[in-house]
KOLVO-122736 format. One record per residue (C-alpha): residue number from 1; residue in one letter; z, x, y. Coordinates in Angstrom, 3 decimals, padded with zeros to 6 digits, always signed. Each point is the difference from the previous one (the first is absolute). Layout:
NUM | A | Z | X | Y
...
//
This chain:
1 | M | -127.845 | -007.698 | +188.459
2 | S | +001.710 | -001.773 | -002.824
3 | F | +003.253 | -001.828 | +000.371
4 | F | +001.648 | +002.529 | -002.277
5 | V | -001.019 | +002.932 | +002.233
6 | K | +001.215 | -001.855 | +003.094
7 | S | +003.276 | -000.616 | -001.769
8 | K | +000.318 | +003.687 | -000.769
9 | A | -000.578 | +000.820 | +003.688
10 | A | +002.635 | -002.522 | +001.017
11 | L | +002.405 | +001.500 | -002.477
12 | L | -000.576 | +003.488 | +001.428
13 | L | +000.666 | -001.270 | +003.523
14 | L | +003.180 | -001.669 | -001.167
15 | L | +001.227 | +003.215 | -001.611
16 | I | -000.620 | +001.915 | +003.256
17 | V | +002.103 | -002.514 | +001.915
18 | V | +002.823 | +000.363 | -002.495
19 | L | -000.049 | +003.766 | +000.263
20 | L | +000.107 | -000.109 | +003.826
21 | V | +003.016 | -002.296 | +000.297
22 | P | +003.188 | +002.181 | -000.007
23 | G | +002.431 | -000.711 | -002.888
24 | L | -002.191 | -002.674 | -001.477
25 | E | -001.791 | +002.114 | -002.617
26 | A | +002.899 | +000.681 | -002.351
27 | Q | +001.215 | -003.551 | +000.164
28 | T | -003.170 | -001.994 | -000.391
29 | S | -002.943 | +002.213 | -000.977
30 | G | +000.067 | -000.826 | -003.699
31 | E | +000.498 | -003.686 | +000.617
32 | T | -002.657 | -000.108 | +002.712
33 | I | -002.558 | +001.804 | -002.139
34 | L | +000.764 | -002.384 | -002.856
35 | H | -000.542 | -003.040 | +002.228
36 | S | -003.269 | +001.470 | +001.195
37 | Y | -001.274 | +000.541 | -003.533
38 | E | +001.229 | -003.459 | -000.989
39 | W | -001.878 | -001.492 | +002.966
40 | V | -003.214 | +001.742 | -001.044
41 | F | +000.526 | -000.810 | -003.687
42 | I | +000.508 | -003.732 | +000.580
43 | R | -003.166 | -000.284 | +002.077
44 | S | -002.258 | +002.087 | -002.256
45 | S | -002.378 | -001.141 | -002.705
46 | L | +000.934 | +000.610 | -003.633
47 | S | -002.039 | +003.191 | -000.226
48 | D | +001.355 | +001.235 | +003.358
49 | K | +003.559 | -000.630 | -001.173
50 | V | -000.604 | +002.638 | -002.664
51 | N | -001.063 | +002.430 | +002.756
52 | V | +003.109 | -000.809 | +002.022
53 | L | +002.209 | +001.057 | -002.908
54 | V | -002.010 | +003.163 | -000.554
55 | D | +000.178 | +000.973 | +003.699
56 | A | +003.703 | -000.830 | +000.219
57 | A | +000.736 | +002.216 | -002.995
58 | N | -001.319 | +002.962 | +001.985
59 | D | +002.136 | -000.739 | +003.066
60 | E | +002.522 | +002.743 | +000.789
61 | A | +002.734 | -002.636 | +000.260
62 | A | -000.948 | -001.724 | -003.260
63 | D | +003.406 | +000.700 | -001.531
64 | Q | +001.545 | -002.290 | +002.655
65 | F | -002.065 | -003.101 | -000.675
66 | Y | -002.497 | +000.310 | -002.839
67 | G | +002.138 | -001.623 | -002.698
68 | T | +000.521 | -003.073 | +002.166
69 | L | -003.702 | -000.217 | +000.772
70 | C | -000.856 | +000.259 | -003.687
71 | E | +002.377 | -002.833 | -000.834
72 | L | -001.724 | -002.096 | +002.679
73 | A | -003.295 | +000.729 | -001.771
74 | L | +001.479 | -001.100 | -003.333
75 | R | +001.292 | -003.240 | +001.515
76 | F | -003.488 | -000.601 | +001.357
77 | A | -001.420 | +000.621 | -003.468
78 | L | +002.432 | -002.469 | -001.550
79 | E | -000.790 | -002.698 | +002.537
80 | N | -003.746 | +000.411 | -000.402
81 | A | -000.239 | +000.703 | -003.726
82 | P | -001.338 | -003.519 | -000.708
83 | V | -002.858 | +000.686 | +002.433
84 | F | -000.808 | +003.559 | -001.121
85 | P | +001.377 | +000.173 | -003.564
86 | V | -002.197 | +002.869 | -001.246
87 | H | -001.669 | +001.208 | +003.210
88 | S | -000.474 | +003.782 | -000.054
89 | D | +001.312 | +000.386 | +003.574
90 | M | +003.086 | -002.070 | -000.872
91 | I | +000.661 | +002.180 | -003.027
92 | S | -000.502 | +003.169 | +002.076
93 | L | +002.301 | -001.281 | +002.729
94 | T | +002.707 | -000.889 | -002.516
95 | V | -000.225 | +003.305 | -001.856
96 | I | +000.138 | +002.050 | +003.240
97 | A | +003.010 | -001.998 | +001.172
98 | I | +001.854 | +000.485 | -003.296
99 | R | -000.693 | +003.721 | +000.058
100 | G | +001.241 | +000.193 | +003.578
101 | I | +003.267 | -001.684 | -000.987
102 | R | +000.284 | +002.482 | -002.859
103 | T | -000.709 | +002.994 | +002.233
104 | Y | +002.669 | -000.934 | +002.525
105 | V | +002.407 | -001.515 | -002.576
106 | Y | +000.257 | -003.204 | +002.006
107 | N | +002.802 | -001.874 | -001.784
108 | P | -000.154 | -003.259 | +002.017
109 | A | -003.374 | -000.733 | -001.633
110 | V | +001.440 | -000.338 | -003.517
111 | E | -000.017 | -003.801 | +000.075
112 | T | -003.546 | -000.088 | +001.389
113 | L | -001.187 | +002.368 | -002.724
114 | W | +001.494 | -002.313 | -002.608
115 | Q | -001.955 | -002.920 | +001.448
116 | V | -003.199 | +002.087 | +000.006
117 | F | +000.556 | +000.861 | -003.645
118 | L | +000.342 | -003.662 | -000.903
119 | R | -002.886 | -001.214 | +002.146
120 | F | -002.820 | +002.465 | -000.627
121 | P | -001.664 | +000.128 | -003.429
122 | D | -001.761 | +003.271 | +000.765
123 | N | +001.296 | +002.754 | -002.292
124 | V | -000.528 | +002.712 | +002.609
125 | I | +002.322 | -001.805 | +002.394
126 | R | +002.579 | -000.668 | -002.685
127 | Y | +000.112 | +003.616 | -001.096
128 | E | +000.338 | +001.132 | +003.617
129 | V | +003.031 | -002.290 | +000.278
130 | I | +001.378 | +001.319 | -003.300
131 | N | -000.389 | +003.594 | +001.212
132 | T | +001.668 | -000.774 | +003.324
133 | L | +003.048 | -002.048 | -000.936
134 | P | +001.885 | +002.749 | -001.889
135 | L | +000.052 | +002.045 | +003.240
136 | L | +001.642 | -002.841 | +001.914
137 | D | +003.259 | -001.883 | -000.342
138 | Y | -001.137 | -001.934 | -003.047
139 | S | +003.485 | -001.085 | -001.139
140 | L | -000.595 | -003.579 | +001.124
141 | L | -003.343 | -000.089 | -001.764
142 | L | +001.051 | +001.363 | -003.400
143 | N | +001.550 | -003.285 | -001.089
144 | R | -002.977 | -001.875 | +001.440
145 | F | -002.394 | +002.020 | -002.103
146 | N | +002.196 | -000.533 | -003.063
147 | D | +000.072 | -003.737 | +000.671
148 | F | -003.720 | -000.009 | +000.754
149 | L | -000.776 | +001.655 | -003.345
150 | A | +002.340 | -002.412 | -001.800
151 | A | -001.836 | -002.914 | +001.612
152 | Q | -003.381 | +001.480 | -000.973
153 | N | +001.255 | +000.381 | -003.575
154 | H | +001.018 | -003.659 | -000.065
155 | R | -003.337 | -001.159 | +001.415
156 | Y | -001.889 | +002.141 | -002.502
157 | S | +002.034 | -001.349 | -002.933
158 | S | -000.702 | -003.571 | +001.143
159 | G | -003.752 | +000.618 | -000.034
160 | T | -000.544 | +000.130 | +003.756
161 | D | -003.072 | +001.953 | +001.107
162 | L | +001.114 | +003.197 | +001.737
163 | D | -001.505 | +003.057 | +001.583
164 | L | +001.071 | +002.367 | -002.786
165 | Q | -000.464 | +003.024 | +002.266
166 | L | +003.184 | -001.094 | +001.724
167 | F | +001.942 | +001.252 | -003.001
168 | P | -000.905 | +003.711 | +000.169
169 | A | +000.468 | -000.097 | +003.779
170 | V | +003.550 | -001.290 | -000.382
171 | F | +000.643 | +002.383 | -002.903
172 | G | -001.050 | +002.864 | +002.265
173 | F | +002.491 | -000.946 | +002.700
174 | L | +002.892 | -000.574 | -002.385
175 | G | -000.765 | +003.251 | -001.790
176 | S | -000.037 | +001.948 | +003.247
177 | I | +003.402 | -001.432 | +000.950
178 | G | +001.454 | +000.617 | -003.448
179 | D | +002.911 | -002.439 | +000.121
180 | D | +001.253 | -001.402 | -003.318
181 | S | +000.458 | -003.435 | +001.571
182 | S | -003.711 | -000.316 | -000.780
183 | Y | +000.558 | +000.201 | -003.765
184 | P | +000.121 | -003.783 | -000.662
185 | A | -003.236 | -000.882 | +001.815
186 | L | -001.874 | +003.002 | -001.376
187 | F | +001.240 | -000.708 | -003.526
188 | N | -001.171 | -003.610 | +000.165
189 | A | -003.370 | +001.169 | +001.279
190 | A | -000.291 | +002.382 | -002.955
191 | L | +000.906 | -002.876 | -002.314
192 | L | -002.604 | -002.391 | +001.430
193 | L | -002.934 | +002.264 | +000.794
194 | S | -002.299 | +001.850 | -002.363
195 | G | -002.308 | +002.994 | -000.025
196 | D | -000.095 | +002.266 | +003.048
197 | L | +002.237 | -002.293 | +002.044
198 | Q | +002.701 | +000.068 | -002.643
199 | N | -000.284 | +003.788 | -000.246
200 | A | +000.360 | +000.238 | +003.781
201 | A | +003.169 | -002.090 | -000.080
202 | V | +001.456 | +002.134 | -002.799
203 | D | -000.924 | +003.254 | +001.775
204 | T | +001.747 | -001.267 | +003.137
205 | L | +003.116 | -000.860 | -002.005
206 | F | +000.039 | +003.486 | -001.491
207 | A | -000.397 | +001.548 | +003.466
208 | I | +003.172 | -001.640 | +001.333
209 | E | +003.212 | +001.849 | -000.761
210 | G | +002.895 | -002.280 | -000.784
211 | D | +002.234 | -001.385 | -002.712
212 | F | -002.743 | -001.396 | -002.215
213 | F | +002.306 | +000.270 | -003.010
214 | S | +002.317 | -002.700 | +001.359
215 | F | -002.943 | -002.073 | +001.176
216 | A | -001.638 | +000.141 | -003.448
217 | R | +003.279 | -000.714 | -001.797
218 | D | +000.575 | -003.156 | +002.065
219 | I | -003.501 | -001.264 | -000.806
220 | I | +000.386 | +000.820 | -003.687
221 | L | +003.208 | -002.006 | -000.098
222 | Q | -001.078 | -002.928 | +002.166
223 | G | -003.798 | -000.126 | +000.240
224 | S | -002.634 | -001.834 | -002.012
225 | P | -001.345 | +001.652 | -003.179
226 | A | -003.051 | +001.303 | +001.871
227 | E | +002.209 | +001.374 | +002.785
228 | K | +002.366 | +001.620 | -002.499
229 | L | -002.869 | +001.726 | -001.768
230 | L | -001.643 | +001.337 | +003.162
231 | A | +003.298 | +001.202 | +001.474
232 | F | +000.790 | +001.852 | -003.217
233 | Q | -003.491 | +001.521 | -000.222
234 | L | +000.163 | +001.223 | +003.593
235 | A | +003.488 | +001.416 | -000.491
236 | L | -001.156 | +002.007 | -003.004
237 | D | -002.747 | +001.580 | +002.135
238 | W | +002.323 | +000.609 | +002.966
239 | D | +000.673 | +003.733 | +000.427
240 | G | +003.232 | -000.630 | +001.880
241 | I | +001.660 | -001.843 | -002.891
242 | A | +001.882 | +002.215 | -002.463
243 | E | -000.448 | -000.258 | -003.769
244 | E | +003.487 | -001.429 | -000.426
245 | Q | -000.760 | -002.699 | +002.552
246 | K | -003.227 | -000.875 | -001.809
247 | A | +001.992 | -000.402 | -003.197
248 | Q | +002.452 | -002.237 | +001.857
249 | L | -002.886 | -002.166 | +001.175
250 | A | -001.290 | -000.259 | -003.575
251 | E | +003.454 | -001.139 | -001.056
252 | A | +000.035 | -002.593 | +002.788
253 | A | -003.499 | -001.169 | -000.928
254 | L | +001.021 | -000.544 | -003.624
255 | E | +003.068 | -001.908 | +001.133
256 | A | -002.076 | -002.213 | +002.286
257 | A | -002.665 | -000.532 | -002.654
258 | L | +002.558 | -001.420 | -002.441
259 | T | -000.092 | -003.211 | +002.030
260 | L | -003.813 | -000.031 | +000.110
261 | Q | -000.931 | +000.424 | -003.629
262 | N | -000.719 | -003.702 | -000.485
263 | E | -002.500 | -000.022 | +002.876
264 | N | -003.652 | +000.158 | -001.028
265 | L | -000.958 | +002.670 | +002.499
266 | S | -001.895 | +003.194 | -000.695
267 | E | +002.184 | +001.965 | +002.425
268 | V | +003.140 | -000.521 | -002.112
269 | P | -000.973 | +001.939 | -003.150
270 | E | -001.692 | +002.625 | +002.181
271 | L | +003.221 | +000.439 | +001.967
272 | I | +002.037 | +000.264 | -003.203
273 | E | -002.373 | +002.489 | -001.636
274 | L | -000.065 | +002.174 | +003.125
275 | S | +003.797 | -000.068 | +000.162
276 | F | +000.257 | +000.993 | -003.657
277 | A | -002.322 | +002.946 | +000.664
278 | V | +002.218 | +001.251 | +002.839
279 | I | +003.152 | -000.491 | -002.080
280 | R | -001.524 | +002.066 | -002.788
281 | E | -001.239 | +002.702 | +002.398
282 | Y | +003.429 | +000.579 | +001.509
283 | E | +001.999 | -000.997 | -003.126
284 | W | +002.016 | -002.298 | +002.239
285 | V | +002.939 | -000.987 | -002.239
286 | R | +001.476 | -002.226 | +002.698
287 | A | -002.808 | -002.472 | -000.689
288 | L | +001.116 | -000.517 | -003.621
289 | P | +001.379 | -003.549 | +000.650
290 | Q | -003.258 | -001.058 | +001.667
291 | V | -002.206 | +001.475 | -002.756
292 | L | +002.154 | -001.665 | -002.651
293 | G | -000.231 | -003.240 | +001.958
294 | H | -003.802 | +000.047 | -000.176
295 | Y | +000.156 | +001.037 | -003.655
296 | H | +002.098 | -003.032 | -000.952
297 | R | -001.992 | -002.371 | +002.230
298 | S | -003.250 | +001.073 | -001.672
299 | L | +001.142 | -000.060 | -003.632
300 | N | -000.765 | -003.656 | -000.620
301 | D | -002.928 | -000.451 | +002.388
302 | P | -003.356 | +000.810 | -001.650
303 | S | -001.714 | +000.171 | +003.403
304 | W | +002.268 | +002.887 | +001.011
305 | K | -000.428 | +002.197 | -003.074
306 | Q | -001.463 | +002.835 | +002.033
307 | I | +003.021 | -000.068 | +002.296
308 | L | +002.193 | +000.119 | -003.108
309 | V | -001.807 | +003.067 | -001.315
310 | S | +000.212 | +001.703 | +003.405
311 | A | +003.707 | -000.789 | +000.222
312 | V | +000.534 | +001.602 | -003.412
313 | Y | -001.891 | +003.132 | +001.019
314 | S | +002.039 | +000.155 | +003.208
315 | L | +003.304 | -000.303 | -001.856
316 | G | -000.968 | +003.135 | -001.911
317 | F | +000.226 | +001.966 | +003.269
318 | L | +003.501 | -001.258 | +000.827
319 | K | +002.552 | +001.987 | -001.992
320 | S | +002.355 | -002.755 | -001.020
321 | V | +001.853 | -000.946 | -003.161
322 | E | -000.416 | -003.658 | +000.991
323 | A | -003.775 | +000.391 | +000.145
324 | A | -000.052 | +001.690 | -003.415
325 | Q | +002.115 | -002.792 | -001.503
326 | V | -002.161 | -002.770 | +001.445
327 | L | -003.240 | +001.616 | -001.191
328 | S | +001.420 | +000.800 | -003.451
329 | I | +001.022 | -003.624 | -000.475
330 | Q | -003.446 | -001.233 | +001.001
331 | L | -001.788 | +002.443 | -002.310
332 | G | +002.324 | -001.058 | -002.803
333 | L | -000.857 | -003.662 | +000.562
334 | I | -003.721 | +000.728 | -000.082
335 | N | +000.449 | +002.053 | -003.187
336 | S | +001.820 | -002.921 | -001.608
337 | R | -002.785 | -002.426 | +000.926
338 | F | -002.570 | +002.444 | -001.275
339 | T | +001.879 | +000.439 | -003.304
340 | I | +000.092 | -003.775 | -000.513
341 | H | -003.665 | -000.291 | +000.946
342 | E | -000.898 | +002.863 | -002.332
343 | S | +001.948 | -001.532 | -002.886
344 | Q | -001.702 | -003.380 | +000.420
345 | E | -003.415 | +001.568 | +000.247
346 | T | +000.619 | +002.119 | -003.113
347 | Q | +000.828 | -003.055 | -002.060
348 | D | -003.269 | -001.669 | +001.020
349 | I | -002.304 | +003.020 | -000.313
350 | P | -002.458 | +000.042 | -002.880
351 | E | +000.458 | +002.992 | -002.282
352 | T | -003.374 | +001.373 | +001.113
353 | Q | +000.973 | +000.141 | +003.748
354 | D | +001.649 | +003.046 | +001.505
355 | I | +003.383 | -000.653 | +001.571
356 | Q | -001.123 | +002.139 | +002.935
357 | D | -002.459 | -002.753 | +000.900
358 | T | +002.891 | -002.245 | +000.998
359 | Q | +000.575 | +002.230 | +003.007
360 | D | -003.029 | -001.576 | +001.578
361 | D | +002.052 | -003.185 | +000.382
362 | I | +002.480 | +001.707 | +002.354
363 | P | -000.605 | -001.135 | +003.605
364 | E | -001.174 | +002.832 | +002.258
365 | P | +002.556 | -000.691 | +002.764
366 | E | +002.790 | +000.251 | -002.551
367 | M | -001.238 | +003.398 | -001.118
368 | E | -000.219 | +001.140 | +003.606
369 | L | +003.615 | -001.038 | +000.505
370 | V | +001.108 | +001.768 | -003.212
371 | F | -001.733 | +003.186 | +001.125
372 | A | +001.668 | -000.227 | +003.416
373 | L | +003.434 | -000.558 | -001.563
374 | I | -000.396 | +003.015 | -002.274
375 | N | -001.109 | +002.302 | +002.808
376 | A | +002.775 | -001.192 | +002.305
377 | L | +002.665 | +000.588 | -002.656
378 | G | -001.412 | +003.460 | -000.635
379 | Q | +000.164 | +000.788 | +003.720
380 | L | +003.553 | -001.277 | +000.277
381 | G | +000.941 | +002.169 | -002.986
382 | Y | +003.206 | -001.765 | -001.065
383 | R | +000.994 | +000.659 | -003.609
384 | A | +001.133 | -003.606 | -000.526
385 | S | -003.683 | -000.999 | +000.001
386 | S | -000.724 | +002.043 | -003.120
387 | A | +000.490 | -002.852 | -002.503
388 | V | -002.445 | -002.389 | +001.606
389 | L | -002.552 | +002.763 | +000.554
390 | H | +000.308 | +001.055 | -003.644
391 | D | -000.524 | -003.570 | -001.149
392 | T | -003.069 | -000.256 | +002.236
393 | S | -001.469 | +003.161 | -001.525
394 | T | +000.297 | -001.420 | -003.530
395 | L | -001.583 | -003.402 | +000.605
396 | S | -003.666 | -000.780 | -000.514
397 | Y | -000.874 | +000.275 | +003.665
398 | P | -003.256 | +001.679 | +000.997
399 | D | +000.079 | +003.763 | -000.303
400 | T | +000.225 | +000.470 | +003.775
401 | I | +003.248 | -001.993 | +000.017
402 | T | +001.681 | +001.729 | -002.939
403 | E | -001.019 | +003.415 | +001.296
404 | A | +001.408 | -000.843 | +003.448
405 | A | +003.269 | -001.082 | -001.625
406 | R | +000.278 | +003.298 | -001.873
407 | N | -000.689 | +001.957 | +003.189
408 | A | +002.631 | -002.010 | +001.860
409 | L | +002.518 | +000.738 | -002.731
410 | A | -000.681 | +003.691 | +000.445
411 | D | +000.704 | -000.320 | +003.729
412 | L | +003.470 | -001.507 | -000.435
413 | Q | +003.038 | +002.019 | +001.054
414 | W | +001.931 | +001.086 | -003.089
//
């Protein structure tokens, strides 16, 4: 007869004694049964330890002791993990113990579960922990998981080799808890990671209800260009953020980007262009100072001509006399330069050359800006712009420009 069977017989005898002693059952039965199972568990082989947990789970008094016994099994697993790191019986023992703690909602094992999560690389074990913790008093662990993810983010950014499967495991726990204190760590993970891992971080962020508007606004105002751009992009896709709030974030992004325009970073023009698009979509007049700020900053910087053109188009959506005046002045200046250029070219043209050929000398970006100015003035519709639009329609610009000027004139409010 095996030692395990003998131990079972001894346990049965012990239970009979307990039942026969008056008044002792209610006071000590659960504790006595626990000690008996602990005694058998400690003295069993690894494979027999699994059987001890299985048998104990079927005990009629399991609700009185099983959680404690399962935590003992987890402590054994932690102590012996270096010896049996991926042993199938060790994994089975650990999984059964975690499930037992989950079944009986054994809160005292929270700290032990945290240590198991950190120690075991096996994904099955980690997901069992993730599925169990939300049923327990996880309040002490929420900040630990947030800090753990923040530390993983830092190690990943520094080039340290990591088990990347840790990320979705942590995402799963934080998503199941759904506390917005997890926003910073999850956001940084989304910023650093790529592909499926990044998508998982973003999906977890979206699954957590909270004040993401304020969180995104703070990052847009204070974060790096890459952080500003990602926060703004996520906010635009966030169902819980109202259209007016999205427009406010675009306004904040343009304000923040005014201090970044000299930085040679791809995120800066992308942030500005995206903000312009939102301003145009919602015709957010409150952003007029910021749009004008980018317009003036870009006027004399050839590398920012596209931003200048986008700013002009955006001003056309903001019904403002100031915007119409600024754009009319700029179109007038360009017309004056073109008139001088045209006059000089005419004097030097051989009699056999068509004057229209001189239009080929006009830089393409300048024509793009002229076209944007005309369209914006037509959208704004202020009658004071009629003179400059009329002049534009009479100059020797390409036909597309003069026709646009005539159409804009027709759109003015008379």
